[in-house]
Each structure stands twice: as C-alpha cells, then as structure tokens.
N, C-alpha and C positions, 0 to 999 in steps of 0.2 A: 503494499500498500503506501503512495507516494503522500506526500507531509502536506499541507495548502499550499503554503511558500511553494512550492515546487509546481504543484498545478497551475496556481496565478501565474508564471513567467512561462509555461507552457508555453503558449502563443508567441511569444518573447525570441525563442529561441529560431524558428527558421526564420524571421527577419533578420536576426544577429549575422548567422550562418550570410544570408546575403549583403549586408553591409559587406561584409567581409570579404567575400569574392569581389566585388564592386572598387572596393579600394584596393585589390588587389591589380583588377585592370586600366584603374585609372593610374594607378603608378607605373605599369609597366610602361615606358615611354617607346614613341616610334626611332628607330634607329636612324640614324645620320653616320657617310661617309665622310672621314677625315684618313689623310696622307704626312705621313711625316717623309719629309723629303729630304734624305743623307747627303752630309757635304760628299760622303764617297761617291754619289751617283743613286744609289739603291732608292727606292722608293717601297715602305711597307704603310698598307690599308687596314684602315680597321672602322668596325660600327660599333659609333657611340650613343650614348644618351646623353643630351645635353640639356645639362639643370640651368636656366634661365632665370628663376625666381629666388626668394629667400629660402620658398618652404624645399623647393628642389632642391637647394644649396647644401640646406641643413640638416637636408634627409642624406644626398650622397647613393652611397654603399654602403649604408647600415643594414646590418639584420643577414646579409647576401651570407650566403657561405658555399659559391663558387661564381665564374662566369666565363666566358669563351674566350681561348687564347686571344681571338680575332676582335675581342670586344672591348670596351672602355666609357669612362665618364669622361667628359668636357663640363666643367665648373667655368660657364660665362660669368665674370664678376660685373660684366656692363660699364665700368669706369675702371684705366690704369691705375692700380693702388698698391703700397706691400698688403700681404695677404698673407693669411698662415688657416693650415689647413692639424686638421684631428684624426684620429684613429677609431674614438669613441664609439665604442659598438660597431664597430668595424670589423667583423671576422676573416678579410681576405688583406695577406700582406700584400701593398701594394706598390709601384714605382709612381711617383710624381712628378709631372712634368711642367714647372713654371714658365709659362709664355706670355712672348714680351705682343704689344699691340700690333707688330709687323710678321707675329709668327713665328720667332724664331723663339729657340728655347734659351731661357734665361739659366735655369738648374735643374739637374734634378737631381729628388730624394729617395735615392735606392730601397726596395727591401722592408720599407715601415712596418713599424710595430704594431701587429692588429691589439685590438683595446686599449691603445696608448692614449691616457690623456694628455701624451707632450703634445707642444704646439712644434708645428714646422714652418719655418716662416720661407717665403718668398725669397728674401735676400735684397730683393731690387723690387720698384712698383713692374706690377705684370695685366695684363688684361684677363687670362684665364689660367687653369689650372688640369690637364689632360690624367687622369689614372690609370692607370696600367695592371696587369697583374704581376705581382714581383716576379724579377729577374729579367722581363721585357726589354725592357730596354739595352742593357748589357748584352743577350742571347743574340738582338737584332742590330748591336753596331750603334745604338740613338744614345747622340751625345749633344752636350749644348750648343748652340751657335747652328743645328739643324731647324729646318722649319718645317712647320707645322701647315697641311694645309687645307683649311675650310670655312666658311661663308663667313662666319664671326669674323676674322682675320682681315677680309674682304672693305670694312667700314669704310 
C-alpha cells in the first residue's frame, strides 16, 4: 500500500520525466564546423557546440562523461577581455585553447584537471576559448600562433 503523500504526487512524476527529457533536448546544441589551420600547413576540423550566452558559458561541458574525439565546445565571450575558466563539475580532462579576436591561438592550457575549482587564466585579452579532449592539441601538433577558422572570428 502506498502512502497518501506518494499518491498525491503520482501525477507529477510523468510530467517531471517530460521536463527532464525536454531539458536534455534543449541543452543539446547544433554542432558547427570549426577548423584549426596549423603553421606547418595541416588543417584539423572539429564539430563544436558554441556557447554564446551567459547560461551556456556557465554550463559549458559540466557533468558530461564523454565527448567524441572530433568534437569540442567554443566559448564566445563577445568582447575581447582577459578571461578565466575552471573545471568545477567537469568530469572530462580538457585542453583549453585561448583565442584572440583574429582567430590566432594565444595560449593552450593542456590536460586541465577534472573537477578542479582552480582558475585557468587566458594570460591576455581573448575573444573565445575552445575546449577539446585533453591531449588533442599535443597529438595533432596544435600550438599557440595557429589560427582557428570559424565565423566568430570574421566579425
């Protein structure tokens, strides 16, 4: 026999399930193409989610347990300014590429520590940050000075 409290909330349970599914669908963003043109002449293409507003930038890749090797997240900060990132509630180790307004990579913070609240500074004013799976930059030979190609950098 169920308690009167459980009976009272029984109609709410399916609605909550729907809200959770809807939130997941809204959270999944369309993927956009981004390329990194390396100084050595190679080009690597990724599919990225673009975080263009405060809510998406705050959420970032939090709570995700995996990400395909050819995907990432691009944080559009709208203005060129010094930024700091952190890994709170982020389970994936990441490479963070801090990108100037002209698309050149200013700095790479490689193999960031999952779940850390330590801030990771850009080191100079930047327009965006690209997060990739940890080790991707080293594996592909991506370095500061390489150019990120995406419509964000054509403003």
